[in-house]
C-alpha positions in Angstrom: 21.1 -1.6 8.8 17.3 -0.9 9.1 16.4 2.6 7.9 13.6 4.8 8.9 10.3 4.6 7.0 7.4 6.9 8.1 3.8 6.2 7.1 1.1 8.8 7.2 -2.2 7.1 6.6 -5.2 5.1 7.7 -5.6 2.6 10.6 -8.7 0.4 10.3 -10.3 -2.6 11.8 -11.3 -5.0 9.0 -14.6 -6.9 9.3 -14.4 -9.8 6.9 -16.7 -12.5 5.7 -16.1 -15.1 3.0 -18.8 -16.2 0.5 -19.0 -18.1 -2.7 -19.7 -14.9 -4.7 -19.7 -11.2 -4.2 -23.3 -10.0 -4.4 -24.4 -7.7 -7.2 -26.6 -4.7 -6.4 -29.9 -5.8 -4.8 -28.7 -9.3 -4.1 -28.3 -11.0 -0.7 -25.9 -13.9 -0.2 -25.0 -16.0 2.8 -21.5 -15.5 4.1 -19.3 -17.4 6.5 -18.3 -16.4 10.0 -17.4 -12.8 10.7 -13.7 -12.2 11.4 -11.9 -9.1 12.5 -8.3 -8.2 11.4 -6.3 -5.1 11.9 -6.1 -3.2 8.6 -6.1 0.1 6.8 -3.8 0.8 3.9 -1.4 3.0 6.0 -1.1 0.5 8.9 -0.9 -2.4 6.5 2.1 -0.9 4.7 3.7 0.1 8.0 3.4 -3.5 9.3 4.6 -4.9 6.0 7.8 -2.9 6.3 8.2 -3.7 10.0 8.0 -7.4 9.4 10.9 -7.0 6.9 13.1 -5.4 9.5 12.6 -1.7 8.8 12.5 1.0 11.5 8.9 2.2 10.9 6.9 5.0 12.4 3.2 5.5 11.9 1.3 8.9 11.9 -2.5 8.4 12.2 -5.6 8.4 14.3 -7.7 5.8 16.1 -11.1 6.4 17.6 -12.3 6.2 21.2 -13.8 2.8 20.9 -13.2 -0.9 21.6 -11.0 -1.2 18.5 -8.4 1.5 19.4 -6.3 -0.5 21.9 -6.2 -3.5 19.7 -5.1 -1.5 16.7 -2.3 0.2 18.7 -1.2 -3.1 20.2 -1.0 -4.7 16.8 1.3 -1.9 15.5 3.5 -2.4 18.6 3.7 -6.1 18.1 5.2 -5.6 14.7 7.7 -3.1 15.9 5.9 0.0 14.5 6.5 3.2 16.4 3.0 4.6 17.2 3.9 7.6 19.4 2.2 9.7 16.7 -0.9 7.6 16.6 -3.5 9.6 18.6 -7.0 9.0 19.8 -9.8 11.3 18.7 -13.5 11.6 19.6 -14.8 9.4 16.8 -15.2 5.8 15.8 -12.1 4.0 14.6 -11.9 3.4 10.8 -13.6 0.2 9.7 -13.4 -1.7 6.4 -16.3 -4.0 5.4 -14.7 -6.8 3.3 -16.3 -9.6 1.4 -14.0 -12.3 -0.1 -15.2 -14.7 -2.7 -14.2 -18.3 -3.4 -11.5 -17.2 -5.9 -9.9 -14.9 -3.2 -11.1 -11.7 -4.9 -12.6 -9.0 -2.6 -15.0 -6.2 -2.4 -14.3 -3.5 0.2 -16.3 -0.5 1.7 -14.3 1.7 4.0 -15.9 3.8 6.8 -13.1 6.3 7.5 -14.1 7.3 11.0 -11.1 8.7 12.9 -8.9 8.6 9.7 -11.0 11.5 8.4 -9.9 13.6 11.3 -6.2 13.4 10.5 -5.2 17.0 9.7 -2.2 18.9 8.4 -1.7 20.1 12.0 -1.2 16.4 13.0 1.4 16.1 10.2 3.2 19.2 11.4 3.3 17.8 15.0 5.2 14.8 13.6 7.6 16.9 11.5 10.7 15.9 13.4 9.9 12.2 12.8 9.1 12.9 9.1 12.2 14.9 8.4 14.5 12.2 9.9 13.0 9.5 7.6 14.6 8.0 4.5 11.2 7.0 2.9 7.6 8.2 3.4 4.6 6.1 2.4 1.3 7.8 1.6 -2.1 6.6 0.5 -5.5 8.2 0.0 -7.6 6.9 2.9 -7.0 10.2 4.8 -8.0 13.7 3.8 -6.2 14.9 0.6 -5.0 18.1 2.2 -3.3 16.0 4.8 -1.6 13.9 2.2 -0.4 17.0 0.4 0.9 18.5 3.6 2.9 15.3 4.4 4.3 15.0 0.9 5.4 18.7 0.9 7.1 18.4 4.2 8.9 15.2 3.2 9.9 16.6 -0.2 11.4 19.7 1.4 13.4 17.5 3.7 14.8 15.3 0.9 12.8 12.3 2.0 11.8 9.8 -0.8 8.0 10.0 -1.2 6.2 6.9 -2.3 2.5 7.6 -3.2 0.1 4.7 -3.5 -3.0 6.5 -5.0 -5.7 4.3 -3.5 -8.6 4.4 -3.4 -8.7 5.7 -7.0 -9.4 9.4 -7.5 -8.3 12.3 -9.5 -5.3 14.1 -8.0 -3.9 17.6 -8.6 -0.6 17.8 -10.5 0.9 19.6 -7.5 0.6 16.5 -5.4 1.8 14.1 -8.1 4.9 16.3 -8.6 5.9 15.7 -5.0 5.9 11.9 -5.5 9.3 10.3 -6.2 7.6 7.0 -6.9 3.9 6.5 -7.8 2.5 3.0 -7.3 -1.1 2.6 -8.7 -2.8 -0.5 -9.8 -4.5 -0.7 -13.3 -7.8 0.9 -12.3 -6.1 3.7 -10.3 -3.8 4.4 -13.2 -6.7 4.6 -15.6 -8.5 7.1 -13.4 -5.4 9.3 -12.8 -4.3 9.3 -16.4 -7.9 9.6 -17.8 -7.1 6.8 -20.3 -8.5 3.3 -20.9 -6.2 0.4 -20.2 -7.2 -2.5 -22.4 -3.8 -4.0 -23.3 -0.1 -3.6 -23.0 -0.1 -0.5 -25.2 -2.7 1.1 -22.9 -0.6 0.3 -19.9 2.4 2.1 -21.5 0.3 5.1 -22.5 -1.2 5.5 -19.0 2.3 5.2 -17.4 3.7 7.8 -19.8 0.8 10.1 -19.1 1.4 9.9 -15.4 5.1 10.7 -15.9 4.1 13.7 -17.9 2.6 15.1 -14.7 6.1 15.2 -13.2 6.5 11.8 -11.6 9.9 10.3 -12.4 9.1 6.7 -11.5 5.8 5.0 -12.1 5.2 1.4 -11.0 2.0 -0.2 -12.1 0.9 -3.3 -10.1 -0.9 -5.7 -12.4 -2.0 -8.4 -10.0 -1.5 -11.9 -11.5 0.3 -10.3 -14.4 3.2 -8.9 -12.4 4.4 -5.3 -12.4 5.3 -2.6 -15.0 8.1 -0.1 -14.3 8.2 3.2 -16.3 11.4 5.1 -15.8 13.8 7.2 -17.9 11.7 6.6 -21.0 11.8 2.8 -20.7 9.2 0.3 -19.8 10.2 -2.9 -18.0 7.8 -5.8 -17.1 8.5 -8.0 -14.1 6.6 -11.4 -14.1 4.8 -12.4 -11.0 5.8 -15.1 -8.6 3.5 -18.1 -9.0 1.5 -19.3 -6.0 -0.7 -22.4 -5.9 -3.5 -21.4 -3.6 -5.0 -17.9 -3.8 -6.9 -17.4 -0.5 -7.4 -13.7 -0.1 -6.0 -10.8 -2.2 -6.7 -8.2 0.5 -3.5 -6.3 1.3 -1.4 -7.8 -1.5 -0.8 -4.3 -2.8 0.1 -3.1 0.6 2.6 -6.0 1.0 4.1 -4.9 -2.3 4.4 -1.2 -1.3 5.8 -2.0 2.2 8.4 -4.4 0.7 9.3 -1.9 -2.0 9.9 0.8 0.5 12.0 -1.5 2.7 14.3 -2.3 -0.2 14.6 1.3 -1.3 15.3 2.5 2.3 18.1 -0.1 2.4 19.7 1.4 -0.7 18.4 -0.8 -3.5 17.7 0.6 -6.9 14.0 0.6 -7.9 14.8 -2.1 -10.4 16.1 -4.4 -7.6 13.4 -3.4 -5.2 10.5 -4.4 -7.4 11.1 -8.2 -7.1 11.0 -7.7 -3.3 7.5 -6.2 -3.7 6.3 -8.9 -6.1 7.5 -11.6 -3.7 5.8 -10.1 -0.7 2.5 -9.6 -2.7 2.6 -13.2 -3.9 3.0 -14.5 -0.3 0.2 -12.2 1.0 -2.5 -13.7 -1.2 -1.9 -17.2 0.2 -3.4 -16.2 3.6 -6.6 -14.7 5.0 -6.8 -11.2 6.4 -4.9 -8.0 5.8 -2.1 -7.8 8.3 -2.0 -11.5 9.2 -1.2 -12.2 5.6 1.9 -10.0 5.5 5.1 -12.0 5.2 8.4 -12.0 7.2 11.8 -11.1 5.7 12.8 -14.8 5.9 9.7 -15.8 3.8 10.4 -13.1 1.2 14.1 -14.0 0.9 13.2 -17.7 0.5 10.8 -16.9 -2.4 13.4 -14.6 -4.0 16.0 -17.4 -3.9 13.7 -19.4 -6.3 13.2 -16.5 -8.7 13.9 -16.8 -12.4 16.2 -14.2 -14.2 13.1 -12.5 -15.7 11.5 -12.2 -12.3 14.6 -10.5 -10.9 15.6 -8.4 -13.9 12.4 -7.9 -15.9 12.1 -7.6 -19.6 12.0 -4.5 -21.7 8.7 -3.8 -23.5 
């Protein structure tokens, strides 16, 4: 049965262009046609879980501009409850995204309405939050709002998954409220204050994050898979191979939304990680953030082809 996931986070419109290379400072390059896709890490993760069959609710803001209705309609189309998505007197959040020929991206986010999401908005959605099984949080909204949401969910016994992106230092008080922390390598390096140059560096960083009070740390490693740190053990899950990498935008969000779906349905974290890896692999084969997010049927089809290592991982 689908279980409730609540997402407190950002809702953006992504403005995307493709080019042969991402420009360096001071350089101008010619890009392709401008495309618009609904995005925002919060909304991406909500849609990712919704497409996998979860009962998902979103708490966030849109602006009073031309993007607002489209952003709401897109959430509705993927079954995301948006009764707690409200309009404020500001521009909607926008992400400016450049994608190169290898599918790698460079992103600048203008938070807009997302920056106006307050602890009071979280408190207004408290009934929805307390009835959830899993909460998803990211860092594209004010930190005080993230902390308020994590505290409310923690007190209600809701599993809190924190995706600490974009990378920034966080107080131990917030990290201690997270049941599951899901950073990528650069985010983990910032949070832990340690360089990550090799496998040993990954393990050191994960252990440092656990020392802050986080029981489960999952490091997403892009084309190198995923590292799980739990109960003093480190387990590596190889990635699912895909032939054509088109656009890596939202691959991490696909992972988190799929992970949350599996956990909400009662899977162990060990069994949930392959779901995340499969969803992330499928997402990079398509353009755009939310258009790239896979369906449950697609994820299950890829999982059916998995090797034992991809499903069970290997101890490091």
